[in-house]
mmCIF file as gemmi writes it, N, C-alpha and C atoms, coordinates in Angstrom:
data_model
loop_
_atom_site.group_PDB
_atom_site.id
_atom_site.type_symbol
_atom_site.label_atom_id
_atom_site.label_alt_id
_atom_site.label_comp_id
_atom_site.label_asym_id
_atom_site.label_entity_id
_atom_site.label_seq_id
_atom_site.pdbx_PDB_ins_code
_atom_site.Cartn_x
_atom_site.Cartn_y
_atom_site.Cartn_z
_atom_site.occupancy
_atom_site.B_iso_or_equiv
_atom_site.pdbx_formal_charge
_atom_site.auth_seq_id
_atom_site.auth_asym_id
_atom_site.pdbx_PDB_model_num
ATOM 1 N N . MET Axp A 1 ? 138.503 47.922 64.793 1 0 ? 1 A 1
ATOM 2 C CA . MET Axp A 1 ? 137.87 46.617 64.769 1 0 ? 1 A 1
ATOM 3 C C . MET Axp A 1 ? 138.607 45.623 65.663 1 0 ? 1 A 1
ATOM 4 N N . LYS Axp A 2 ? 139.924 45.691 65.681 1 0 ? 2 A 1
ATOM 5 C CA . LYS Axp A 2 ? 140.685 44.732 66.482 1 0 ? 2 A 1
ATOM 6 C C . LYS Axp A 2 ? 140.419 44.903 67.972 1 0 ? 2 A 1
ATOM 7 N N . LYS Axp A 3 ? 140.226 46.16 68.409 1 0 ? 3 A 1
ATOM 8 C CA . LYS Axp A 3 ? 139.981 46.403 69.826 1 0 ? 3 A 1
ATOM 9 C C . LYS Axp A 3 ? 138.677 45.729 70.259 1 0 ? 3 A 1
ATOM 10 N N . GLY Axp A 4 ? 137.65 45.791 69.443 1 0 ? 4 A 1
ATOM 11 C CA . GLY Axp A 4 ? 136.379 45.153 69.763 1 0 ? 4 A 1
ATOM 12 C C . GLY Axp A 4 ? 136.485 43.638 69.794 1 0 ? 4 A 1
ATOM 13 N N . LEU Axp A 5 ? 137.225 43.107 68.838 1 0 ? 5 A 1
ATOM 14 C CA . LEU Axp A 5 ? 137.406 41.661 68.789 1 0 ? 5 A 1
ATOM 15 C C . LEU Axp A 5 ? 138.199 41.171 69.988 1 0 ? 5 A 1
ATOM 16 N N . PHE Axp A 6 ? 139.26 41.881 70.343 1 0 ? 6 A 1
ATOM 17 C CA . PHE Axp A 6 ? 140.056 41.493 71.504 1 0 ? 6 A 1
ATOM 18 C C . PHE Axp A 6 ? 139.257 41.645 72.799 1 0 ? 6 A 1
ATOM 19 N N . GLY Axp A 7 ? 138.399 42.646 72.872 1 0 ? 7 A 1
ATOM 20 C CA . GLY Axp A 7 ? 137.529 42.801 74.042 1 0 ? 7 A 1
ATOM 21 C C . GLY Axp A 7 ? 136.574 41.631 74.182 1 0 ? 7 A 1
ATOM 22 N N . PHE Axp A 8 ? 136.027 41.198 73.051 1 0 ? 8 A 1
ATOM 23 C CA . PHE Axp A 8 ? 135.124 40.047 73.066 1 0 ? 8 A 1
ATOM 24 C C . PHE Axp A 8 ? 135.866 38.792 73.51 1 0 ? 8 A 1
ATOM 25 N N . LEU Axp A 9 ? 137.054 38.579 72.96 1 0 ? 9 A 1
ATOM 26 C CA . LEU Axp A 9 ? 137.844 37.404 73.341 1 0 ? 9 A 1
ATOM 27 C C . LEU Axp A 9 ? 138.239 37.444 74.809 1 0 ? 9 A 1
ATOM 28 N N . LEU Axp A 10 ? 138.595 38.623 75.305 1 0 ? 10 A 1
ATOM 29 C CA . LEU Axp A 10 ? 138.926 38.763 76.721 1 0 ? 10 A 1
ATOM 30 C C . LEU Axp A 10 ? 137.715 38.428 77.595 1 0 ? 10 A 1
ATOM 31 N N . GLY Axp A 11 ? 136.56 38.944 77.225 1 0 ? 11 A 1
ATOM 32 C CA . GLY Axp A 11 ? 135.344 38.629 77.973 1 0 ? 11 A 1
ATOM 33 C C . GLY Axp A 11 ? 135.016 37.151 77.946 1 0 ? 11 A 1
ATOM 34 N N . MET Axp A 12 ? 135.237 36.526 76.785 1 0 ? 12 A 1
ATOM 35 C CA . MET Axp A 12 ? 134.976 35.101 76.658 1 0 ? 12 A 1
ATOM 36 C C . MET Axp A 12 ? 135.896 34.294 77.583 1 0 ? 12 A 1
ATOM 37 N N . TRP Axp A 13 ? 137.179 34.631 77.612 1 0 ? 13 A 1
ATOM 38 C CA . TRP Axp A 13 ? 138.114 33.906 78.464 1 0 ? 13 A 1
ATOM 39 C C . TRP Axp A 13 ? 137.83 34.14 79.941 1 0 ? 13 A 1
ATOM 40 N N . ILE Axp A 14 ? 137.426 35.334 80.301 1 0 ? 14 A 1
ATOM 41 C CA . ILE Axp A 14 ? 137.067 35.607 81.694 1 0 ? 14 A 1
ATOM 42 C C . ILE Axp A 14 ? 135.88 34.734 82.11 1 0 ? 14 A 1
ATOM 43 N N . LEU Axp A 15 ? 134.873 34.626 81.225 1 0 ? 15 A 1
ATOM 44 C CA . LEU Axp A 15 ? 133.72 33.787 81.535 1 0 ? 15 A 1
ATOM 45 C C . LEU Axp A 15 ? 134.104 32.31 81.626 1 0 ? 15 A 1
ATOM 46 N N . ILE Axp A 16 ? 135.019 31.857 80.776 1 0 ? 16 A 1
ATOM 47 C CA . ILE Axp A 16 ? 135.456 30.462 80.823 1 0 ? 16 A 1
ATOM 48 C C . ILE Axp A 16 ? 136.153 30.168 82.145 1 0 ? 16 A 1
ATOM 49 N N . ILE Axp A 17 ? 137.061 31.037 82.555 1 0 ? 17 A 1
ATOM 50 C CA . ILE Axp A 17 ? 137.79 30.824 83.805 1 0 ? 17 A 1
ATOM 51 C C . ILE Axp A 17 ? 136.85 30.934 84.997 1 0 ? 17 A 1
ATOM 52 N N . LEU Axp A 18 ? 135.957 31.909 84.981 1 0 ? 18 A 1
ATOM 53 C CA . LEU Axp A 18 ? 134.994 32.076 86.06 1 0 ? 18 A 1
ATOM 54 C C . LEU Axp A 18 ? 134.059 30.864 86.142 1 0 ? 18 A 1
ATOM 55 N N . GLY Axp A 19 ? 133.605 30.381 85.007 1 0 ? 19 A 1
ATOM 56 C CA . GLY Axp A 19 ? 132.732 29.204 84.981 1 0 ? 19 A 1
ATOM 57 C C . GLY Axp A 19 ? 133.427 27.968 85.504 1 0 ? 19 A 1
ATOM 58 N N . GLY Axp A 20 ? 134.694 27.789 85.137 1 0 ? 20 A 1
ATOM 59 C CA . GLY Axp A 20 ? 135.454 26.653 85.655 1 0 ? 20 A 1
ATOM 60 C C . GLY Axp A 20 ? 135.601 26.714 87.16 1 0 ? 20 A 1
ATOM 61 N N . GLY Axp A 21 ? 135.851 27.91 87.673 1 0 ? 21 A 1
ATOM 62 C CA . GLY Axp A 21 ? 135.96 28.079 89.127 1 0 ? 21 A 1
ATOM 63 C C . GLY Axp A 21 ? 134.657 27.781 89.836 1 0 ? 21 A 1
ATOM 64 N N . ILE Axp A 22 ? 133.56 28.229 89.265 1 0 ? 22 A 1
ATOM 65 C CA . ILE Axp A 22 ? 132.247 27.958 89.87 1 0 ? 22 A 1
ATOM 66 C C . ILE Axp A 22 ? 131.969 26.465 89.888 1 0 ? 22 A 1
ATOM 67 N N . VAL Axp A 23 ? 132.267 25.8 88.777 1 0 ? 23 A 1
ATOM 68 C CA . VAL Axp A 23 ? 131.994 24.366 88.697 1 0 ? 23 A 1
ATOM 69 C C . VAL Axp A 23 ? 132.835 23.591 89.707 1 0 ? 23 A 1
ATOM 70 N N . VAL Axp A 24 ? 134.11 23.933 89.812 1 0 ? 24 A 1
ATOM 71 C CA . VAL Axp A 24 ? 134.997 23.181 90.706 1 0 ? 24 A 1
ATOM 72 C C . VAL Axp A 24 ? 134.72 23.496 92.175 1 0 ? 24 A 1
ATOM 73 N N . LEU Axp A 25 ? 134.559 24.761 92.504 1 0 ? 25 A 1
ATOM 74 C CA . LEU Axp A 25 ? 134.443 25.149 93.911 1 0 ? 25 A 1
ATOM 75 C C . LEU Axp A 25 ? 133.035 25.029 94.476 1 0 ? 25 A 1
ATOM 76 N N . ILE Axp A 26 ? 132.033 25.256 93.665 1 0 ? 26 A 1
ATOM 77 C CA . ILE Axp A 26 ? 130.662 25.257 94.177 1 0 ? 26 A 1
ATOM 78 C C . ILE Axp A 26 ? 129.891 24.014 93.753 1 0 ? 26 A 1
ATOM 79 N N . LEU Axp A 27 ? 129.948 23.686 92.47 1 0 ? 27 A 1
ATOM 80 C CA . LEU Axp A 27 ? 129.151 22.582 91.959 1 0 ? 27 A 1
ATOM 81 C C . LEU Axp A 27 ? 129.732 21.215 92.327 1 0 ? 27 A 1
ATOM 82 N N . GLY Axp A 28 ? 131.047 21.1 92.336 1 0 ? 28 A 1
ATOM 83 C CA . GLY Axp A 28 ? 131.692 19.821 92.623 1 0 ? 28 A 1
ATOM 84 C C . GLY Axp A 28 ? 131.342 19.225 93.968 1 0 ? 28 A 1
ATOM 85 N N . PRO Axp A 29 ? 131.387 19.99 95.047 1 0 ? 29 A 1
ATOM 86 C CA . PRO Axp A 29 ? 131.127 19.409 96.373 1 0 ? 29 A 1
ATOM 87 C C . PRO Axp A 29 ? 129.66 19.104 96.69 1 0 ? 29 A 1
ATOM 88 N N . ILE Axp A 30 ? 128.738 19.434 95.801 1 0 ? 30 A 1
ATOM 89 C CA . ILE Axp A 30 ? 127.323 19.177 96.077 1 0 ? 30 A 1
ATOM 90 C C . ILE Axp A 30 ? 127.083 17.675 96.174 1 0 ? 30 A 1
ATOM 91 N N . SER Axp A 31 ? 126.446 17.272 97.254 1 0 ? 31 A 1
ATOM 92 C CA . SER Axp A 31 ? 126.058 15.867 97.397 1 0 ? 31 A 1
ATOM 93 C C . SER Axp A 31 ? 124.684 15.805 98.064 1 0 ? 31 A 1
ATOM 94 N N . ILE Axp A 32 ? 123.918 14.856 97.622 1 0 ? 32 A 1
ATOM 95 C CA . ILE Axp A 32 ? 122.578 14.661 98.156 1 0 ? 32 A 1
ATOM 96 C C . ILE Axp A 32 ? 122.565 13.319 98.88 1 0 ? 32 A 1
ATOM 97 N N . THR Axp A 33 ? 122.04 13.314 100.084 1 0 ? 33 A 1
ATOM 98 C CA . THR Axp A 33 ? 121.977 12.072 100.854 1 0 ? 33 A 1
ATOM 99 C C . THR Axp A 33 ? 120.554 11.836 101.339 1 0 ? 33 A 1
ATOM 100 N N . GLY Axp A 34 ? 120.297 10.627 101.726 1 0 ? 34 A 1
ATOM 101 C CA . GLY Axp A 34 ? 118.991 10.297 102.282 1 0 ? 34 A 1
ATOM 102 C C . GLY Axp A 34 ? 118.085 9.554 101.323 1 0 ? 34 A 1
ATOM 103 N N . PHE Axp A 35 ? 118.552 9.236 100.113 1 0 ? 35 A 1
ATOM 104 C CA . PHE Axp A 35 ? 117.726 8.536 99.139 1 0 ? 35 A 1
ATOM 105 C C . PHE Axp A 35 ? 118.252 7.132 98.829 1 0 ? 35 A 1
ATOM 106 N N . GLY Axp A 36 ? 119.168 6.651 99.63 1 0 ? 36 A 1
ATOM 107 C CA . GLY Axp A 36 ? 119.674 5.291 99.466 1 0 ? 36 A 1
ATOM 108 C C . GLY Axp A 36 ? 120.645 5.154 98.307 1 0 ? 36 A 1
ATOM 109 N N . ASP Axp A 37 ? 120.357 4.183 97.446 1 0 ? 37 A 1
ATOM 110 C CA . ASP Axp A 37 ? 121.277 3.853 96.356 1 0 ? 37 A 1
ATOM 111 C C . ASP Axp A 37 ? 121.277 4.879 95.225 1 0 ? 37 A 1
ATOM 112 N N . ILE Axp A 38 ? 120.298 5.754 95.186 1 0 ? 38 A 1
ATOM 113 C CA . ILE Axp A 38 ? 120.251 6.708 94.068 1 0 ? 38 A 1
ATOM 114 C C . ILE Axp A 38 ? 120.801 8.09 94.448 1 0 ? 38 A 1
ATOM 115 N N . ASP Axp A 39 ? 121.501 8.185 95.56 1 0 ? 39 A 1
ATOM 116 C CA . ASP Axp A 39 ? 122.103 9.461 95.977 1 0 ? 39 A 1
ATOM 117 C C . ASP Axp A 39 ? 123.016 10.025 94.901 1 0 ? 39 A 1
ATOM 118 N N . TRP Axp A 40 ? 123.897 9.174 94.356 1 0 ? 40 A 1
ATOM 119 C CA . TRP Axp A 40 ? 124.846 9.627 93.342 1 0 ? 40 A 1
ATOM 120 C C . TRP Axp A 40 ? 124.124 10.082 92.082 1 0 ? 40 A 1
ATOM 121 N N . PHE Axp A 41 ? 123.034 9.392 91.727 1 0 ? 41 A 1
ATOM 122 C CA . PHE Axp A 41 ? 122.276 9.751 90.524 1 0 ? 41 A 1
ATOM 123 C C . PHE Axp A 41 ? 121.596 11.107 90.7 1 0 ? 41 A 1
ATOM 124 N N . LEU Axp A 42 ? 120.966 11.328 91.842 1 0 ? 42 A 1
ATOM 125 C CA . LEU Axp A 42 ? 120.307 12.61 92.099 1 0 ? 42 A 1
ATOM 126 C C . LEU Axp A 42 ? 121.322 13.75 92.152 1 0 ? 42 A 1
ATOM 127 N N . SER Axp A 43 ? 122.464 13.506 92.759 1 0 ? 43 A 1
ATOM 128 C CA . SER Axp A 43 ? 123.52 14.519 92.788 1 0 ? 43 A 1
ATOM 129 C C . SER Axp A 43 ? 123.968 14.87 91.377 1 0 ? 43 A 1
ATOM 130 N N . SER Axp A 44 ? 124.142 13.861 90.542 1 0 ? 44 A 1
ATOM 131 C CA . SER Axp A 44 ? 124.564 14.09 89.161 1 0 ? 44 A 1
ATOM 132 C C . SER Axp A 44 ? 123.515 14.855 88.368 1 0 ? 44 A 1
ATOM 133 N N . VAL Axp A 45 ? 122.252 14.532 88.579 1 0 ? 45 A 1
ATOM 134 C CA . VAL Axp A 45 ? 121.171 15.235 87.873 1 0 ? 45 A 1
ATOM 135 C C . VAL Axp A 45 ? 121.133 16.705 88.28 1 0 ? 45 A 1
ATOM 136 N N . VAL Axp A 46 ? 121.242 16.972 89.565 1 0 ? 46 A 1
ATOM 137 C CA . VAL Axp A 46 ? 121.236 18.357 90.049 1 0 ? 46 A 1
ATOM 138 C C . VAL Axp A 46 ? 122.43 19.122 89.484 1 0 ? 46 A 1
ATOM 139 N N . LYS Axp A 47 ? 123.605 18.509 89.495 1 0 ? 47 A 1
ATOM 140 C CA . LYS Axp A 47 ? 124.8 19.16 88.961 1 0 ? 47 A 1
ATOM 141 C C . LYS Axp A 47 ? 124.661 19.41 87.467 1 0 ? 47 A 1
ATOM 142 N N . ALA Axp A 48 ? 124.089 18.462 86.735 1 0 ? 48 A 1
ATOM 143 C CA . ALA Axp A 48 ? 123.916 18.63 85.294 1 0 ? 48 A 1
ATOM 144 C C . ALA Axp A 48 ? 122.938 19.751 84.974 1 0 ? 48 A 1
ATOM 145 N N . ILE Axp A 49 ? 121.863 19.843 85.726 1 0 ? 49 A 1
ATOM 146 C CA . ILE Axp A 49 ? 120.883 20.909 85.496 1 0 ? 49 A 1
ATOM 147 C C . ILE Axp A 49 ? 121.502 22.275 85.779 1 0 ? 49 A 1
ATOM 148 N N . ILE Axp A 50 ? 122.23 22.39 86.876 1 0 ? 50 A 1
ATOM 149 C CA . ILE Axp A 50 ? 122.879 23.658 87.21 1 0 ? 50 A 1
ATOM 150 C C . ILE Axp A 50 ? 123.923 24.015 86.153 1 0 ? 50 A 1
ATOM 151 N N . ALA Axp A 51 ? 124.675 23.022 85.685 1 0 ? 51 A 1
ATOM 152 C CA . ALA Axp A 51 ? 125.685 23.279 84.656 1 0 ? 51 A 1
ATOM 153 C C . ALA Axp A 51 ? 125.039 23.737 83.352 1 0 ? 51 A 1
ATOM 154 N N . LEU Axp A 52 ? 123.927 23.145 82.968 1 0 ? 52 A 1
ATOM 155 C CA . LEU Axp A 52 ? 123.232 23.574 81.75 1 0 ? 52 A 1
ATOM 156 C C . LEU Axp A 52 ? 122.689 24.994 81.88 1 0 ? 52 A 1
ATOM 157 N N . ILE Axp A 53 ? 122.202 25.329 83.055 1 0 ? 53 A 1
ATOM 158 C CA . ILE Axp A 53 ? 121.735 26.711 83.282 1 0 ? 53 A 1
ATOM 159 C C . ILE Axp A 53 ? 122.901 27.68 83.175 1 0 ? 53 A 1
ATOM 160 N N . LEU Axp A 54 ? 124.051 27.318 83.748 1 0 ? 54 A 1
ATOM 161 C CA . LEU Axp A 54 ? 125.24 28.172 83.643 1 0 ? 54 A 1
ATOM 162 C C . LEU Axp A 54 ? 125.676 28.347 82.194 1 0 ? 54 A 1
ATOM 163 N N . VAL Axp A 55 ? 125.631 27.288 81.404 1 0 ? 55 A 1
ATOM 164 C CA . VAL Axp A 55 ? 125.998 27.386 79.987 1 0 ? 55 A 1
ATOM 165 C C . VAL Axp A 55 ? 125.05 28.331 79.262 1 0 ? 55 A 1
ATOM 166 N N . ALA Axp A 56 ? 123.758 28.22 79.523 1 0 ? 56 A 1
ATOM 167 C CA . ALA Axp A 56 ? 122.784 29.102 78.879 1 0 ? 56 A 1
ATOM 168 C C . ALA Axp A 56 ? 123.022 30.566 79.274 1 0 ? 56 A 1
ATOM 169 N N . VAL Axp A 57 ? 123.319 30.803 80.543 1 0 ? 57 A 1
ATOM 170 C CA . VAL Axp A 57 ? 123.594 32.176 81.001 1 0 ? 57 A 1
ATOM 171 C C . VAL Axp A 57 ? 124.867 32.706 80.35 1 0 ? 57 A 1
ATOM 172 N N . TRP Axp A 58 ? 125.896 31.867 80.249 1 0 ? 58 A 1
ATOM 173 C CA . TRP Axp A 58 ? 127.157 32.294 79.631 1 0 ? 58 A 1
ATOM 174 C C . TRP Axp A 58 ? 126.933 32.638 78.157 1 0 ? 58 A 1
ATOM 175 N N . ILE Axp A 59 ? 126.148 31.83 77.444 1 0 ? 59 A 1
ATOM 176 C CA . ILE Axp A 59 ? 125.856 32.117 76.034 1 0 ? 59 A 1
ATOM 177 C C . ILE Axp A 59 ? 125.089 33.428 75.911 1 0 ? 59 A 1
ATOM 178 N N . LEU Axp A 60 ? 124.148 33.666 76.788 1 0 ? 60 A 1
ATOM 179 C CA . LEU Axp A 60 ? 123.396 34.923 76.771 1 0 ? 60 A 1
ATOM 180 C C . LEU Axp A 60 ? 124.311 36.115 77.029 1 0 ? 60 A 1
ATOM 181 N N . ILE Axp A 61 ? 125.197 35.987 78.011 1 0 ? 61 A 1
ATOM 182 C CA . ILE Axp A 61 ? 126.128 37.083 78.317 1 0 ? 61 A 1
ATOM 183 C C . ILE Axp A 61 ? 127.053 37.345 77.14 1 0 ? 61 A 1
ATOM 184 N N . LEU Axp A 62 ? 127.6 36.297 76.534 1 0 ? 62 A 1
ATOM 185 C CA . LEU Axp A 62 ? 128.488 36.483 75.383 1 0 ? 62 A 1
ATOM 186 C C . LEU Axp A 62 ? 127.756 37.075 74.191 1 0 ? 62 A 1
ATOM 187 N N . SER Axp A 63 ? 126.523 36.691 73.989 1 0 ? 63 A 1
ATOM 188 C CA . SER Axp A 63 ? 125.74 37.255 72.889 1 0 ? 63 A 1
ATOM 189 C C . SER Axp A 63 ? 125.506 38.75 73.103 1 0 ? 63 A 1
ATOM 190 N N . LYS Axp A 64 ? 125.142 39.129 74.32 1 0 ? 64 A 1
ATOM 191 C CA . LYS Axp A 64 ? 124.938 40.553 74.62 1 0 ? 64 A 1
ATOM 192 C C . LYS Axp A 64 ? 126.241 41.33 74.48 1 0 ? 64 A 1
ATOM 193 N N . LEU Axp A 65 ? 127.355 40.752 74.947 1 0 ? 65 A 1
ATOM 194 C CA . LEU Axp A 65 ? 128.664 41.398 74.834 1 0 ? 65 A 1
ATOM 195 C C . LEU Axp A 65 ? 129.051 41.578 73.375 1 0 ? 65 A 1
ATOM 196 N N . LYS Axp A 66 ? 128.839 40.548 72.57 1 0 ? 66 A 1
ATOM 197 C CA . LYS Axp A 66 ? 129.147 40.621 71.143 1 0 ? 66 A 1
ATOM 198 C C . LYS Axp A 66 ? 128.323 41.706 70.466 1 0 ? 66 A 1
ATOM 199 N N . ASN Axp A 67 ? 127.028 41.726 70.734 1 0 ? 67 A 1
ATOM 200 C CA . ASN Axp A 67 ? 126.161 42.735 70.122 1 0 ? 67 A 1
ATOM 201 C C . ASN Axp A 67 ? 126.576 44.143 70.533 1 0 ? 67 A 1
ATOM 202 N N . TRP Axp A 68 ? 126.912 44.329 71.802 1 0 ? 68 A 1
ATOM 203 C CA . TRP Axp A 68 ? 127.302 45.654 72.288 1 0 ? 68 A 1
ATOM 204 C C . TRP Axp A 68 ? 128.61 46.109 71.647 1 0 ? 68 A 1
ATOM 205 N N . ILE Axp A 69 ? 129.6 45.216 71.573 1 0 ? 69 A 1
ATOM 206 C CA . ILE Axp A 69 ? 130.909 45.585 71.011 1 0 ? 69 A 1
ATOM 207 C C . ILE Axp A 69 ? 130.788 45.897 69.533 1 0 ? 69 A 1
ATOM 208 N N . PHE Axp A 70 ? 130.109 45.042 68.776 1 0 ? 70 A 1
ATOM 209 C CA . PHE Axp A 70 ? 130.057 45.251 67.339 1 0 ? 70 A 1
ATOM 210 C C . PHE Axp A 70 ? 129.111 46.391 66.952 1 0 ? 70 A 1
ATOM 211 N N . LYS Axp A 71 ? 128.09 46.647 67.754 1 0 ? 71 A 1
ATOM 212 C CA . LYS Axp A 71 ? 127.244 47.808 67.499 1 0 ? 71 A 1
ATOM 213 C C . LYS Axp A 71 ? 128.039 49.088 67.714 1 0 ? 71 A 1
ATOM 214 N N . LYS Axp A 72 ? 128.88 49.093 68.751 1 0 ? 72 A 1
ATOM 215 C CA . LYS Axp A 72 ? 129.742 50.252 69.023 1 0 ? 72 A 1
ATOM 216 C C . LYS Axp A 72 ? 130.735 50.435 67.88 1 0 ? 72 A 1
ATOM 217 N N . GLU Axp A 73 ? 131.267 49.348 67.335 1 0 ? 73 A 1
ATOM 218 C CA . GLU Axp A 73 ? 132.223 49.417 66.225 1 0 ? 73 A 1
ATOM 219 C C . GLU Axp A 73 ? 131.562 49.966 64.964 1 0 ? 73 A 1
ATOM 220 N N . ILE Axp A 74 ? 130.337 49.564 64.7 1 0 ? 74 A 1
ATOM 221 C CA . ILE Axp A 74 ? 129.643 50.028 63.505 1 0 ? 74 A 1
ATOM 222 C C . ILE Axp A 74 ? 129.326 51.504 63.588 1 0 ? 74 A 1
ATOM 223 N N . GLN Axp A 75 ? 128.962 51.986 64.769 1 0 ? 75 A 1
ATOM 224 C CA . GLN Axp A 75 ? 128.625 53.408 64.941 1 0 ? 75 A 1
ATOM 225 C C . GLN Axp A 75 ? 129.832 54.301 64.821 1 0 ? 75 A 1
ATOM 226 N N . SER Axp A 76 ? 131.014 53.801 65.111 1 0 ? 76 A 1
ATOM 227 C CA . SER Axp A 76 ? 132.2 54.67 65.037 1 0 ? 76 A 1
ATOM 228 C C . SER Axp A 76 ? 132.847 54.666 63.675 1 0 ? 76 A 1
């Protein structure tokens, strides 16, 4: 049981570090220009939408990982 739990925690931390890297390196530098005074607002909206999609994908991946690990533990 401990091996499955540690595998899940390892996967969770890998996703956290990977997500932080994506946000800082890819999402951070995004800027939208050409709309005047609302450039910063549009940039923020785009970044927020992408970040929410990433959170949903991360939750889906962790859920699948959890189900796979614990199903394997139950069968053994």
